[in-house]
C-alpha positions as CSV (number, residue, x, y, z in Angstrom):
1,M,-51.6,0.9,-118.3
2,G,-50.8,-0.9,-121.4
3,R,-48.6,-3.7,-122.7
4,R,-45.5,-1.6,-123.0
5,F,-45.6,-0.3,-119.4
6,G,-46.2,-3.9,-118.3
7,W,-42.9,-4.9,-119.9
8,L,-40.9,-1.9,-118.4
9,W,-42.5,-3.0,-114.9
10,A,-41.5,-6.5,-115.3
11,A,-37.9,-5.4,-116.2
12,Y,-38.0,-3.2,-113.2
13,A,-39.2,-6.0,-111.1
14,V,-36.5,-8.6,-112.1
15,N,-33.8,-6.0,-111.8
16,A,-35.1,-4.9,-108.3
17,F,-35.3,-8.5,-107.1
18,G,-31.8,-9.2,-108.5
19,T,-30.3,-6.0,-106.7
20,W,-31.9,-6.8,-103.3
21,L,-31.0,-10.4,-103.4
22,A,-27.5,-9.4,-103.8
23,F,-27.6,-6.5,-101.3
24,D,-24.2,-6.1,-99.7
25,A,-22.8,-9.1,-101.6
26,F,-19.5,-7.3,-102.1
27,A,-19.0,-6.7,-98.5
28,L,-20.4,-10.4,-97.6
29,V,-17.8,-11.9,-100.3
30,A,-15.0,-9.7,-98.7
31,I,-15.8,-10.9,-95.2
32,L,-16.5,-14.6,-95.9
33,V,-14.0,-15.2,-98.6
34,L,-11.2,-12.5,-98.1
35,H,-11.6,-12.3,-94.6
36,A,-11.7,-8.5,-94.6
37,G,-12.1,-6.3,-91.5
38,P,-14.3,-3.3,-90.8
39,A,-11.8,-0.7,-92.4
40,E,-11.4,-3.0,-95.6
41,V,-15.1,-3.5,-96.0
42,S,-15.8,0.2,-95.8
43,L,-13.0,1.1,-98.0
44,L,-14.4,-1.4,-100.6
45,T,-17.9,0.1,-100.4
46,A,-16.5,3.6,-100.7
47,T,-14.0,3.4,-103.3
48,G,-16.6,1.4,-105.6
49,L,-19.1,4.1,-105.0
50,A,-16.7,7.2,-105.3
51,V,-14.9,6.1,-108.4
52,G,-18.0,4.8,-110.3
53,T,-19.9,8.1,-109.5
54,A,-16.8,10.1,-110.7
55,A,-16.9,7.8,-113.7
56,A,-20.6,8.4,-114.2
57,V,-20.5,12.4,-114.1
58,P,-20.2,12.7,-118.0
59,L,-23.1,10.0,-118.2
60,G,-26.0,12.2,-117.6
61,P,-25.3,14.6,-120.5
62,W,-24.4,11.7,-122.6
63,V,-27.7,9.8,-121.9
64,E,-29.7,13.1,-122.4
65,F,-29.0,13.4,-126.0
66,R,-29.7,9.7,-126.9
67,R,-32.6,7.4,-127.0
68,K,-33.2,5.9,-123.5
69,R,-34.3,2.3,-124.1
70,P,-31.0,1.3,-125.9
71,V,-28.9,3.1,-123.2
72,M,-30.7,1.1,-120.5
73,I,-30.4,-2.2,-122.5
74,A,-26.6,-1.5,-122.8
75,M,-26.1,-0.7,-119.1
76,D,-27.8,-3.9,-118.0
77,L,-25.8,-5.9,-120.3
78,T,-22.6,-4.1,-118.8
79,R,-23.9,-5.0,-115.2
80,C,-24.6,-8.5,-116.2
81,A,-20.9,-9.1,-117.6
82,A,-19.2,-7.4,-114.7
83,L,-21.2,-9.2,-112.1
84,A,-20.7,-12.6,-113.8
85,S,-16.9,-12.3,-113.6
86,I,-17.0,-12.6,-109.8
87,P,-18.4,-16.2,-109.8
88,V,-16.1,-17.2,-112.6
89,A,-13.0,-15.9,-110.7
90,Y,-14.2,-17.4,-107.5
91,V,-14.6,-20.9,-109.2
92,L,-11.1,-20.3,-110.5
93,G,-9.6,-19.5,-107.2
94,V,-8.3,-16.0,-108.5
95,L,-10.7,-13.7,-106.8
96,G,-9.3,-10.7,-105.0
97,L,-10.3,-7.3,-103.4
98,A,-9.0,-5.6,-106.4
99,Q,-11.7,-7.4,-108.6
100,L,-14.4,-6.6,-106.3
101,V,-13.5,-2.9,-106.2
102,V,-13.3,-2.7,-110.2
103,V,-16.8,-4.7,-110.6
104,S,-18.4,-2.2,-108.0
105,V,-17.0,0.8,-109.9
106,V,-18.4,-0.7,-113.3
107,V,-21.8,-1.6,-111.6
108,S,-22.0,1.8,-109.8
109,A,-21.6,3.9,-113.0
110,A,-23.9,1.8,-115.1
111,G,-26.5,1.7,-112.5
112,I,-26.5,5.6,-112.6
113,A,-26.6,5.8,-116.3
114,F,-29.4,3.3,-116.1
115,G,-31.5,5.2,-113.5
116,A,-31.0,8.6,-115.6
117,A,-32.2,6.9,-118.7
118,A,-35.0,5.0,-116.9
119,G,-36.7,8.2,-115.3
120,A,-36.7,9.9,-118.6
121,Y,-38.0,6.9,-120.5
122,L,-40.9,6.6,-118.1
123,R,-41.9,10.1,-118.4
124,S,-42.0,9.5,-122.3
125,L,-44.0,6.4,-122.0
126,V,-46.6,7.2,-119.2
127,P,-49.1,10.3,-119.4
128,A,-48.4,12.9,-116.8
129,Q,-51.5,12.1,-114.8
130,D,-50.3,8.3,-114.4
131,L,-46.9,9.2,-113.1
132,L,-47.7,8.7,-109.4
133,V,-49.7,5.4,-110.3
134,A,-46.6,4.2,-112.1
135,N,-43.9,5.3,-109.4
136,G,-46.4,3.7,-106.8
137,R,-46.2,0.4,-108.6
138,F,-42.5,0.5,-109.0
139,E,-42.1,1.5,-105.2
140,S,-44.4,-1.4,-104.2
141,T,-42.4,-3.6,-106.3
142,N,-38.9,-2.6,-104.9
143,W,-40.6,-2.6,-101.2
144,T,-41.4,-6.1,-101.7
145,A,-37.9,-6.8,-103.0
146,T,-36.4,-5.0,-100.2
147,V,-38.2,-6.9,-97.6
148,L,-37.7,-10.5,-99.2
149,G,-34.4,-10.0,-101.1
150,P,-31.7,-9.7,-98.3
151,P,-33.2,-12.6,-96.3
152,L,-33.4,-15.1,-99.4
153,G,-30.2,-14.0,-100.6
154,T,-28.2,-14.4,-97.4
155,A,-30.0,-17.7,-96.9
156,A,-28.8,-18.6,-100.3
157,I,-25.3,-17.6,-99.5
158,G,-25.4,-19.8,-96.3
159,L,-26.7,-22.7,-98.6
160,F,-25.0,-22.4,-101.7
161,G,-21.8,-20.2,-101.2
162,P,-20.9,-16.5,-101.0
163,V,-21.1,-15.6,-104.6
164,V,-24.2,-17.2,-105.7
165,T,-26.4,-13.9,-105.3
166,L,-23.9,-12.1,-107.5
167,A,-24.5,-14.8,-110.3
168,A,-28.1,-14.4,-109.8
169,D,-27.9,-10.6,-110.0
170,A,-26.0,-11.0,-113.3
171,V,-29.0,-13.2,-114.7
172,S,-31.5,-10.6,-113.4
173,H,-29.8,-7.9,-115.5
174,L,-29.9,-10.0,-118.5
175,L,-33.5,-10.7,-118.1
176,S,-34.1,-7.0,-117.7
177,A,-32.4,-6.3,-120.9
178,V,-34.7,-8.9,-122.6
179,G,-37.8,-7.4,-121.0
180,L,-36.6,-3.8,-122.2
181,R,-36.1,-5.1,-125.7
182,A,-39.6,-6.7,-125.6
183,I,-41.3,-3.2,-125.1
184,G,-41.0,-2.5,-128.7
185,G,-42.5,0.4,-130.4
186,G,-41.1,4.1,-130.9
187,E,-39.4,6.5,-128.7
188,P,-39.6,10.2,-128.8
189,P,-36.4,11.5,-130.3
190,P,-34.0,13.0,-127.6
191,P,-33.6,16.6,-127.2
192,A,-31.2,18.5,-129.6
193,R,-28.1,20.0,-128.2
194,T,-27.7,23.6,-128.4
195,G,-24.6,25.5,-128.6
196,R,-22.2,23.0,-130.1
197,S,-19.6,24.1,-132.3
198,G,-18.2,22.3,-135.5
199,G,-20.6,19.2,-135.0
200,S,-18.6,17.8,-132.4
201,G,-20.1,15.3,-130.0
202,R,-17.8,16.4,-127.1
203,L,-19.4,17.5,-123.9
204,R,-19.0,20.8,-122.6
205,R,-18.5,21.8,-119.0
206,G,-21.8,23.6,-118.8
207,E,-23.6,20.6,-119.8
208,L,-21.9,18.4,-117.2
209,L,-23.1,20.8,-114.4
210,E,-26.5,21.5,-115.9
211,G,-28.2,19.1,-113.7
212,W,-26.7,20.4,-110.4
213,R,-27.3,24.0,-111.5
214,Y,-31.0,23.1,-112.0
215,I,-31.3,21.3,-108.6
216,L,-29.6,24.0,-106.6
217,T,-31.5,27.1,-108.1
218,H,-34.9,25.2,-107.8
219,P,-36.7,26.3,-104.5
220,A,-38.6,22.9,-104.3
221,L,-35.9,20.6,-105.3
222,R,-33.1,22.1,-103.4
223,P,-34.3,21.0,-99.9
224,L,-35.5,17.8,-100.9
225,F,-32.2,17.0,-102.5
226,F,-30.2,17.8,-99.4
227,N,-32.7,15.8,-97.4
228,T,-32.8,12.6,-99.5
229,V,-29.1,12.6,-100.2
230,L,-28.2,12.8,-96.5
231,V,-30.8,10.2,-95.2
232,N,-29.8,7.6,-97.8
233,A,-26.0,8.3,-97.0
234,L,-26.5,7.5,-93.4
235,I,-28.5,4.4,-94.1
236,M,-26.2,3.0,-96.5
237,A,-22.8,4.2,-94.6
238,T,-23.8,1.8,-91.7
239,A,-24.7,-1.1,-93.8
240,P,-20.9,-2.5,-94.0
241,L,-20.6,-2.0,-90.2
242,L,-24.0,-3.9,-89.6
243,A,-22.4,-6.7,-91.7
244,V,-19.3,-6.8,-89.8
245,L,-21.0,-6.5,-86.4
246,M,-23.6,-9.3,-87.1
247,L,-21.6,-11.7,-89.3
248,G,-18.2,-11.1,-87.4
249,D,-18.5,-10.1,-83.8
250,L,-22.0,-11.4,-83.0
251,G,-21.6,-14.5,-85.0
252,F,-25.0,-14.4,-86.8
253,A,-25.7,-16.6,-89.8
254,P,-26.2,-14.9,-93.0
255,W,-29.8,-15.4,-93.1
256,Q,-30.3,-13.9,-89.7
257,Y,-28.2,-10.8,-91.0
258,G,-30.7,-10.7,-93.9
259,L,-33.7,-10.3,-91.6
260,A,-32.3,-6.8,-90.4
261,F,-33.4,-5.1,-93.6
262,A,-37.1,-5.0,-93.1
263,L,-37.3,-1.2,-93.6
264,I,-40.0,1.0,-92.2
265,T,-43.3,1.4,-94.0
266,C,-42.9,5.3,-94.4
267,T,-40.1,4.8,-97.0
268,G,-42.6,3.0,-99.2
269,V,-45.1,6.0,-98.9
270,F,-42.4,8.5,-99.2
271,N,-40.7,7.3,-102.4
272,P,-43.3,7.2,-105.0
273,V,-44.4,10.8,-104.0
274,F,-40.9,12.0,-104.0
275,A,-40.0,10.5,-107.4
276,T,-43.2,11.7,-109.0
277,H,-42.8,15.2,-107.5
278,R,-39.1,15.4,-108.8
279,L,-40.1,14.5,-112.4
280,E,-42.8,17.0,-112.3
281,Q,-40.4,19.7,-111.5
282,V,-37.9,19.0,-114.2
283,P,-38.1,20.0,-117.8
284,A,-38.2,17.0,-120.2
285,D,-35.1,18.2,-121.9
286,R,-33.3,18.2,-118.4
287,T,-34.6,15.0,-117.1
288,A,-31.5,12.7,-117.6
289,R,-29.0,15.3,-116.5
290,T,-31.1,16.2,-113.4
291,L,-31.5,12.4,-112.3
292,A,-27.7,11.7,-112.9
293,A,-26.5,14.5,-111.0
294,W,-28.8,13.7,-108.2
295,S,-27.7,10.1,-108.3
296,V,-24.0,11.1,-108.5
297,S,-24.5,13.3,-105.5
298,G,-26.3,10.7,-103.5
299,K,-23.5,8.0,-104.2
300,T,-20.6,10.4,-103.5
301,T,-22.2,11.4,-100.2
302,V,-22.7,7.6,-99.4
303,A,-19.0,6.9,-100.3
304,A,-17.6,9.7,-98.1
305,L,-19.9,8.9,-95.2
306,T,-19.2,5.1,-95.7
307,A,-15.3,5.9,-95.4
308,L,-15.9,8.1,-92.5
309,W,-18.0,5.9,-90.7
310,G,-15.5,2.9,-91.2
311,L,-12.8,5.1,-89.7
312,L,-15.2,5.9,-86.7
313,A,-16.0,2.3,-86.2
314,G,-12.4,1.7,-86.1
315,L,-11.9,4.2,-83.2
316,T,-15.2,3.6,-81.3
317,G,-16.6,0.1,-82.6
318,P,-19.3,-0.7,-85.1
319,R,-22.3,-0.3,-82.4
320,A,-21.2,3.3,-81.2
321,A,-20.8,4.3,-85.1
322,I,-24.4,2.9,-86.0
323,G,-25.7,4.8,-83.1
324,A,-24.3,8.1,-84.1
325,A,-25.7,7.6,-87.5
326,G,-29.2,6.9,-86.2
327,L,-29.0,9.9,-83.9
328,L,-28.0,12.3,-86.9
329,M,-31.0,10.8,-89.0
330,L,-33.4,12.2,-86.3
331,F,-32.5,15.7,-87.5
332,T,-32.8,15.3,-91.4
333,P,-36.6,16.1,-91.6
334,L,-35.4,19.6,-90.6
335,L,-33.9,20.0,-94.2
336,L,-37.5,19.4,-95.7
337,P,-39.4,22.5,-97.0
338,R,-42.2,23.5,-94.3
339,R,-44.6,24.7,-97.1
340,E,-45.4,25.2,-100.7
341,G,-43.5,28.1,-102.4
């Protein structure tokens, strides 16, 4: 599919492996270094997501009206700097829960902006008929990273200490930025903003809400939106509880905990079709705003359910809370559309 797509794929791959290598790293550091309990770990996860997504709300329109590759590079470098601060603080003996929260906020907001820019950039780089193939390659890469990353990351934590995967994740974002820079070539100009007065670059409320407005009024995207947001939230809300249960109550080693994240194959089939279908349904001049709105909604729901499931685990125990999430997930297919229309 060409040299430029090859560099984009390489950047995606190193990003994915770095992210999954450091999966749940904030929770693991909180548990192993700061000796946090279930409520504190859930609060850390929920706060980082909630505040990060709130900060990311204006980023969708901001990304929409800018060239996408420079935005992606800037967000990679921002995440690299934020993540690298944790190993430094750990070595200096000054690492605390507050820093973990701040870094998770920065990483969350930058990740949303990166994802919005990446979807729009892929659409400009790859012909429409090749989008499914491109998303399939990204998904196969992400699937491999999902299976290999957590076990390798937790094994590395057991061997080299609790912050090693965050350092590796920081390096992965730096390498991703280098790969994106190597793509070279031009990029289509961003869509022109309409309805601006006085030449001001200030965002209007209508621009902030445009992504959600398009999703919720689109007959094909609306049910898919509710399904994917809820499924992802139920999966992610139980991740801190699983960490506490396995690493704390059950006394598993970090590498054994990492083996719990071999996800079902169906996810690898669903995601590229979902990502391609979503891009096909969105006009080119609304891509970044729609993807950002989708991501903000997803992360906000994850934050809310993570906090709620943390409270539930405090009342009933991690096992019961994880079981409740699994039971609810059985009903999520009812949210999917039954036919084309």
